[in-house]
N, C-alpha and C positions, 0 to 999 in steps of 0.2 A: 706762486709765480717766481721763477728763477731767472735772474739776469734779464728781466723784462719780458720774457716770453713763456707762455704755457701752451703746450700742445695737447690736443685731444685726439686727433686723427693724423694718419700719415699724410705728408704734403710733399709732392714732387716739385721742388722749386726749379729743377732743371728743365721742366716742361713749360714753364711760364714764358709766354711771349708778350702778353699785354697785362698791365696793371689797371684794373677797373676800379676807379676810386669814387666812393661817395664824396659829396662836397661838404654840406653843412655839418659842423661838428666833427669833421674828419680832416679836411684840408685847412680849415680855419675855424676859429671859435665863434661861429655865427649863431649858434642855437639860442643862447640866452638873450643877446640883443635883438634877434629876430622876433622872439616871442614877446619882448617888451612892446614892440610896435604891433605885432599881430593880435595881442590881447585886446588892444584898444578897438581894433576893427571887429574882432570876434564878439566883443561885448555889445557893440552897436548892432551887429547882425542879430544877436540873441534878443535884444530889446525890440527890434523891428518884428521878429517872429513871435513876440509875446511870450518868450521863455524867460523865467525868473533867474535862472542860473547866470552868474558872472564869474569870470576867471581872472586871477592874478597871473602874471607872466610865468612864474615858475610852475604853478599848477597846470597851466595850459601846456607848458613844455613837457612836463612829466607824462601827461596824458596823451600827447600827440607826437612824441618823438619819432622822427623818421617819415612822417606823413606830410603831404602838402596841405595847403589851406583848403583846397577843393574837397579833399577827403575829410578833413576835420569838420568843415561846415556841414557836409552831408550827414556825417555821423551824429553830430550834435542835434541837427534837425530831426533825424530819424528817431533818436532816443526820446525826443519829446513828442513824437507823433506828428511832426510837421514835414512839409515837403518844400524844397527850394527848386523851382523850375529853372531850367537851364539858362534862359536869358538873365534872370536875376542872379543866379549863381555866377555866371560869367562876369557880371558887373562887380560883385563882391570880391571875386578873385582878383580882378584888376585893381580894385581899391586897396586890398591888402598888399598886393605886390608893390604898389607905389609907396605905401607907407613903410614897408620893410626895407625896400631898396634904399630909400632916402636915409633911413637910420643906419643901415649897414655901411653905406658909403662914408658916414661920419665917424664910425667907430673901428672898422677893421684896419689893420696895419700888417705889413709884411712880417713874417715870423721865420727866423733863421732855423728854428727847430723843425720846421716843415720843409722849407725850401732847400736846405743843404742836403738832407738825406735823399730827397727826390732828385736832386741834381746828380747824386752819385748813381742812382738807378736809371736815369733817363738815357744814357748812352747804350744801355743793355736791353731795355724793354721799351715797348710803346706804352705811353700813358694815355688814359682816357677817363672821362668823368661820366658817371651814371647816377643821376640824381632825380629826386621827385620834384625839385624846385624848377621854376620857370627859367628859360634861357636868359631873360632880361636880368633876373636876380643873380644868376651865375655870372653874367658879364660884369656886373657891378662888383661882386665879391672877388672875382679873380683879379680885376684891376686893382682894387684896394689892397688885396693881399699880395700883390706882386707875383702872381702865378700865371700870368697871361702867356708867357713864352713856353712854359712847360705844358700848359693845357690850352692850346688855341681853340677858337670856336668850332672848328671842324671835328673835334674829338669830344664835344660836350653833348650828352644825350639826356634829354629831359622828359620825364613821364608826363609833364604838363603840356609840353610843346612839340616833342618829337614824334609822338604817336598819333595815329589817325583819330583815336578816341582817347582823350586825356584820362590818366589814371594816377595811382600813387603806389609806392611800395606799401605793403609787402607783395602786391601783385608783381609777378616776375616779368611782366610784359616788357618793361624798359630794359632789363638785362638781356632778355631774348633778342630784342631789337638791336641793342648795341653789339651783341655778339655777331648777329648777321651782318651788320654794317662793317664791322672790323674783321670779319672772316675768322672768328675764333670760337671754339667750343671747348667745354670740359676743362681739363687741366691746363690748356693753353692760355686761359684767362683766369687771373687771380683777383678776386674782389676784396676790397678793403672797406669795411663798414664800422661805424661806431654804434649804430642803433639796431635794435633787435628786428624791427620791421624791414630794414635794409638787408640785414643778414638773411632773413627768410626769403626775401626777393631773390637774392643772388643764388642761394642754395637751391631754391626751387627751379631756377633757370639752368642748373647743372654746373655752376662754377664753384670751385673750392674757394673758401672765404676766410679771411682773417678779421677778427674783431680788434679794433684800434681804440685804446683808452686815452689817447693823447689829450683830448679836451673833455673827458668825462670827469665830473667832480669826484674828489677822493672818497667822499662818504657814499657815493653811488657805485663805486667800482666793484665791490664784492658781489652785489646783486646783479650788476650788469654782466659780469663774467659768467655767472651761472645761467643767466637768460640767453646770452650769446651761445653758450655751450648747448643749451637745449634747442636753439635755433639751427644747430648743425655746423657751426664754424669749425675749421680745422685747428685753429690756434687763436690765442688772444695775446696782444702785445701792448706794452705801455706807451710806445711812441713810434714815430716814423723812423727814428734812428734804429730801433729794434728791427723794423721791417727791412731796412737796408742791409743790416747784418744777416738777417735770416735769408735774404736773397743772395747773399755773397757779394754785396756791393759796398758794405760798410768798411770802416777802417779797422775794426776789431773783429776777429773771427773766433773769439774764445767764449762765445755766449751760447752754450748748448741748449737745445730745446728740452724742456722738462715734459716728459710724457705723463699724462694723467689718465688713469683707467685703461691703459693699453692703447694700441693703435689699430686702425682698421682701414 
């Protein structure tokens, strides 16, 4: 990685009109604290289903990165040969949401390393959120992180709440929906994702995608870079500051992209 950016494929930054941003683990460091609360609810669900498996927060995070609780619960049940019917699943989703929101409200704080680069890009591009998380969780996170003005409610798209049938990344449905609502397709929309499932979702919907390591743990970065590359991202960056420079909005323009394996 050179100057915080590694490029895998050609990226037409001049064509970008909208920045399609994943939320958790990308705009704020919410993944670890969210899974602290989620693991408690997940383990109660497993107990009720008669499944012996129990998760610590970090184990659940690593297994479930980029997916919402609905998808996680269904996968864990299916792996054990169990079925969660929709009324019960809806109740568990609501319980997990309440627990996670309360915890995130207490721990998230504004982060200048996110806010300042986005403020540089905001006059030039439309900003939008494309997330697997529920809108209520997003509302709490954006308020706590001080990002409400940059990402108002009308540009937040949730795979849990915005779609007629709730789903989760890597299903591309939420990106396709956001693209239709925003009136953008292809290179006009640039997705920014930290998780592999999110990158797969954006790429499958036809949007060029950047992998962002801002909140990825240092010992997980090398593996994440390779996984993001396999998912089809055009580039991986270390921070939002690198994204601002890449888009031509940063204060320094002397950070060239490092091409890896040629461009296409």
